C-alpha positions as CSV (number, residue, x, y, z in Angstrom):
1,X,50.3,163.3,48.7
2,X,50.5,164.8,45.2
3,X,50.3,168.3,46.7
4,X,53.2,167.7,48.9
5,X,55.3,166.6,45.9
6,X,54.8,169.9,44.1
7,X,58.0,171.9,44.5
8,X,57.8,175.5,45.7
9,X,59.9,178.1,43.8
10,X,63.1,179.1,45.4
11,X,63.3,182.4,47.3
12,X,66.1,184.8,46.2
13,X,68.9,185.3,48.8
14,X,68.6,189.1,48.9
15,X,65.0,188.8,50.0
16,X,66.2,187.2,53.2
17,X,68.9,189.9,53.7
18,X,66.4,192.7,53.4
19,X,63.9,191.0,55.7
20,X,66.6,190.5,58.4
21,X,67.2,194.3,58.8
22,X,65.8,195.5,62.0
23,X,63.2,198.3,61.8
24,X,65.3,200.6,64.1
25,X,68.4,200.3,61.9
26,X,66.5,201.0,58.8
27,X,64.9,204.1,60.3
28,X,68.3,205.4,61.6
29,X,69.9,205.0,58.1
30,X,66.9,207.0,56.7
31,X,67.3,209.7,59.2
32,X,71.1,210.0,58.7
33,X,70.6,210.3,54.9
34,X,68.0,213.0,55.4
35,X,70.2,214.9,57.8
36,X,73.2,214.9,55.5
37,X,71.0,216.2,52.6
38,X,69.7,219.1,54.8
39,X,73.3,220.0,55.8
40,X,74.4,220.2,52.2
41,X,71.4,222.4,51.4
42,X,72.3,224.7,54.4
43,X,75.9,225.0,53.2
44,X,74.7,225.9,49.7
45,X,72.4,228.5,51.1
46,X,75.2,230.0,53.3
47,X,77.5,230.2,50.3
48,X,74.8,231.9,48.2
49,X,74.2,234.4,51.0
50,X,77.9,235.3,51.2
51,X,78.2,235.7,47.5
52,X,75.1,237.9,47.2
53,X,76.1,240.1,50.2
54,X,77.2,243.7,49.4
55,X,81.0,244.1,49.2
56,X,80.8,247.5,51.1
57,X,81.7,245.8,54.3
58,X,85.1,244.5,52.9
59,X,88.0,246.4,54.6
60,X,90.1,246.2,51.4
61,X,87.4,247.9,49.3
62,X,86.5,250.4,52.0
63,X,90.1,251.6,52.4
64,X,90.6,252.1,48.7
65,X,89.5,255.6,47.5
66,X,87.3,255.6,44.5
67,X,88.4,257.9,41.6
68,X,86.7,261.2,41.3
69,X,85.0,262.5,38.3
70,X,87.7,262.6,35.6
71,X,87.3,264.6,32.5
72,X,87.8,262.3,29.7
73,X,89.1,263.9,26.5
74,X,86.6,263.1,23.9
75,X,87.6,262.9,20.3
76,X,86.7,265.8,18.2
77,X,83.6,265.2,16.1
78,X,83.9,265.7,12.4
79,X,87.7,265.2,12.3
80,X,89.3,266.9,9.3
81,X,92.7,268.2,8.2
82,X,93.9,271.6,9.5
83,X,97.2,273.5,9.6
84,X,99.6,273.3,12.5
85,X,99.6,275.9,15.3
86,X,102.5,278.4,15.4
87,X,104.1,276.7,18.4
88,X,104.1,273.3,16.7
89,X,105.2,274.7,13.4
90,X,108.3,276.4,15.0
91,X,109.2,273.1,16.6
92,X,109.7,271.5,13.2
93,X,112.1,274.3,11.9
94,X,115.8,273.8,12.1
95,X,118.3,276.7,12.6
96,X,118.6,277.6,9.0
97,X,114.9,277.5,8.3
98,X,114.1,279.6,11.3
99,X,116.8,282.1,10.3
100,X,115.3,282.3,6.9
101,X,111.8,282.9,8.2
102,X,113.1,285.7,10.6
103,X,115.0,287.4,7.8
104,X,112.1,287.3,5.5
105,X,109.8,288.8,8.1
106,X,112.3,291.6,9.0
107,X,112.6,292.5,5.3
108,X,108.9,292.8,4.8
109,X,108.4,294.5,8.2
110,X,111.5,296.6,9.0
111,X,110.0,297.6,12.4
112,X,110.3,293.9,13.5
113,X,114.1,294.1,13.1
114,X,114.7,296.4,16.1
115,X,112.4,294.3,18.2
116,X,114.2,291.1,17.3
117,X,117.6,292.7,18.2
118,X,116.2,293.9,21.6
119,X,114.6,290.5,22.4
120,X,117.4,288.2,21.3
121,X,120.0,287.3,23.9
122,X,123.4,288.9,23.6
123,X,125.9,286.8,21.7
124,X,128.6,285.3,23.8
125,X,132.3,284.8,22.9
126,X,131.8,281.0,22.8
127,X,128.8,281.1,20.6
128,X,130.3,283.7,18.2
129,X,133.6,281.7,17.9
130,X,131.6,278.6,17.3
131,X,130.0,280.3,14.3
132,X,133.4,281.3,13.0
133,X,134.7,277.8,13.5
134,X,131.9,276.5,11.3
135,X,132.9,278.9,8.5
136,X,136.5,277.7,9.0
137,X,135.5,274.1,8.8
138,X,133.5,274.7,5.6
139,X,136.6,276.4,4.1
140,X,138.9,273.6,5.0
141,X,136.6,270.9,3.7
142,X,136.2,272.6,0.3
143,X,139.9,272.2,-0.7
144,X,140.3,269.8,-3.6
145,X,141.9,266.4,-2.8
146,X,145.5,266.1,-3.8
147,X,147.4,268.7,-5.6
148,X,149.0,271.9,-4.3
149,X,146.7,273.6,-1.6
150,X,148.4,276.9,-2.3
151,X,147.8,276.9,-6.1
152,X,145.5,279.2,-8.0
153,X,143.3,276.2,-8.7
154,X,142.8,275.6,-5.0
155,X,142.2,279.3,-4.4
156,X,139.5,279.4,-7.0
157,X,137.8,276.4,-5.4
158,X,137.7,277.9,-1.9
159,X,137.5,281.6,-2.8
160,X,133.8,282.0,-1.9
161,X,134.1,280.1,1.4
162,X,137.2,282.2,2.3
163,X,135.2,285.4,1.6
164,X,132.3,284.2,3.8
165,X,134.7,283.6,6.7
166,X,136.4,287.0,6.3
167,X,133.0,288.8,6.1
168,X,131.9,287.1,9.3
169,X,135.0,288.2,11.1
170,X,134.5,291.7,9.9
171,X,130.9,291.7,11.1
172,X,131.4,290.1,14.5
173,X,134.5,292.0,15.6
174,X,132.9,295.4,16.2
175,X,130.3,293.8,18.4
176,X,133.0,293.0,21.0
177,X,134.8,296.3,20.9
178,X,134.1,299.3,23.2
179,X,131.9,301.1,23.7
180,X,129.5,298.3,22.6
181,X,131.4,295.9,24.9
182,X,132.2,297.3,28.3
183,X,134.1,294.3,29.7
184,X,137.8,294.3,28.6
185,X,138.1,290.6,29.5
186,X,135.3,289.7,27.0
187,X,136.9,291.8,24.3
188,X,140.3,290.3,24.8
189,X,138.9,286.7,24.8
190,X,137.2,287.3,21.5
191,X,140.3,288.9,19.9
192,X,142.4,286.0,21.1
193,X,140.2,283.5,19.3
194,X,139.6,285.6,16.2
195,X,143.4,286.2,15.8
196,X,144.0,282.5,16.0
197,X,141.4,282.0,13.2
198,X,143.2,284.5,11.0
199,X,146.5,282.8,11.5
200,X,145.0,279.5,10.3
201,X,143.9,281.1,7.0
202,X,145.6,279.5,3.9
203,X,148.6,281.2,2.3
204,X,148.7,281.3,-1.5
205,X,151.5,281.3,-4.0
206,X,150.1,284.3,-5.8
207,X,150.8,287.4,-3.5
208,X,147.6,289.1,-4.7
209,X,145.5,286.3,-3.2
210,X,147.1,287.0,0.3
211,X,145.8,290.6,0.4
212,X,142.5,289.7,2.2
213,X,144.5,287.8,4.9
214,X,146.9,290.7,5.4
215,X,143.9,293.1,5.6
216,X,142.3,290.9,8.3
217,X,145.5,291.1,10.4
218,X,145.5,294.9,9.9
219,X,141.9,295.2,11.2
220,X,142.4,292.9,14.1
221,X,145.5,294.8,15.1
222,X,143.5,298.0,15.3
223,X,140.9,296.2,17.4
224,X,143.7,295.1,19.9
225,X,144.9,298.6,20.2
226,X,141.4,300.0,20.9
227,X,140.7,297.4,23.6
228,X,144.1,297.9,25.2
229,X,143.7,301.6,25.5
230,X,140.2,301.3,27.0
231,X,141.3,298.7,29.4
232,X,144.3,300.8,30.6
233,X,141.8,303.6,31.6
234,X,139.9,301.3,34.0
235,X,141.5,300.2,37.3
236,X,144.9,301.3,36.2
237,X,145.0,298.6,33.5
238,X,144.9,295.8,36.1
239,X,143.1,293.5,33.6
240,X,146.0,293.8,31.2
241,X,148.5,292.7,33.9
242,X,146.7,289.5,34.7
243,X,145.7,286.7,32.3
244,X,148.9,286.5,30.5
245,X,147.7,288.8,27.7
246,X,151.2,290.1,27.1
247,X,152.5,286.6,26.3
248,X,149.5,285.8,24.2
249,X,149.8,288.9,22.1
250,X,153.5,288.4,21.7
251,X,152.8,284.9,20.3
252,X,150.2,286.2,17.9
253,X,152.7,288.8,16.7
254,X,155.3,286.2,16.1
255,X,152.8,284.0,14.2
256,X,151.7,286.9,12.0
257,X,155.3,287.9,11.1
258,X,155.2,291.2,13.0
259,X,151.8,292.3,11.7
260,X,150.6,293.0,15.3
261,X,153.6,295.0,16.4
262,X,151.5,298.1,16.9
263,X,149.3,296.2,19.4
264,X,152.4,294.9,21.2
265,X,153.8,298.5,21.5
266,X,150.5,299.8,22.8
267,X,150.4,297.1,25.5
268,X,154.0,297.8,26.5
269,X,153.2,301.5,26.8
270,X,150.0,300.8,28.9
271,X,151.9,298.6,31.3
272,X,154.9,300.9,31.6
273,X,153.6,302.8,34.7
274,X,153.4,299.5,36.5
275,X,157.0,298.4,35.9
276,X,158.9,301.2,34.2
277,X,160.0,301.5,30.6
278,X,161.5,298.0,30.5
279,X,158.4,296.3,32.0
280,X,157.7,294.5,28.7
281,X,161.2,293.1,28.4
282,X,160.9,289.9,30.3
283,X,163.8,287.8,31.5
284,X,164.9,284.4,30.4
285,X,162.3,282.7,32.6
286,X,159.5,285.0,31.3
287,X,159.3,286.9,34.6
288,X,159.5,290.7,34.8
289,X,161.5,291.5,38.0
290,X,160.6,295.2,37.8
291,X,156.8,294.8,37.8
292,X,154.8,295.7,40.9
293,X,153.3,292.2,41.0
294,X,156.7,290.5,41.2
295,X,157.9,293.1,43.7
296,X,155.0,292.4,45.9
297,X,155.5,288.7,45.7
298,X,159.2,289.0,46.4
299,X,158.8,291.6,49.2
300,X,161.0,294.2,47.5
301,X,158.3,296.6,46.6
302,X,159.2,300.2,47.6
303,X,162.9,299.6,48.2
304,X,165.0,302.5,46.9
305,X,162.1,304.9,46.7
306,X,162.5,308.2,48.5
307,X,160.2,308.7,51.5
308,X,158.7,312.1,51.9
309,X,158.5,313.6,55.4
310,X,156.5,316.6,56.4
311,X,153.6,318.3,54.8
312,X,152.8,317.2,51.2
């Protein structure tokens, strides 16, 4: 009786839940968990295999050409200061510095002067006139501000620059004259530009200061005469007929106050055979009706000329 009254301890509820699971269900759950673990291991092994495989089978890498053996420029050992090479040194020189170096070399070694003259390109009309324009610009910029530009004070300020320009004209002009220059058109183009520069030279109140300008006109007039005579000997002076040189020379003569009249007379004489003695006296419209060119254009060439018949 007393034993039956002793209470037995209660059993936890989860004990009954675990005991109710059937053996087959418990085994299936265990198998499913084991299968899922093996699948994860297999996937990990496949990923490791793909990552460790050689990339040579990749089409993108196979189609890309590998660079050849390139020669890498290695830095020089024991770097130290050294002078520039001749080519690099010449790159740093401007025009004035290079000219000074050449002049110094030619003075110390005269035989180099002839080689430099033969090697250097022939000066063109444009490049020569550009040099003269630079002298002219220097002369104009040296005038004092304000005051009378024709005064003795202004002359003394610009006298050296004026002399430099006149000396450059005197040196460059013979280069473009025959026989050194065989093309009459080149000689005439230079004389046209040089004469315009002389016309732009300043005029001074003191007549003595104007002597260099008058001398420059005298020399350029002789140059015009020489070129006109040589051009008249070639092709019947056809180069003098075209290009409007008669009008240009007439304008230069008017600007100079008649200092180029000798050149005008020479051109008129050279063109005389083409249009008669009055070929240089143009009409009001600036057209010479007696020149062969105008007669050919108008269709009147040969009218009134006797026609020879029979043996010559």
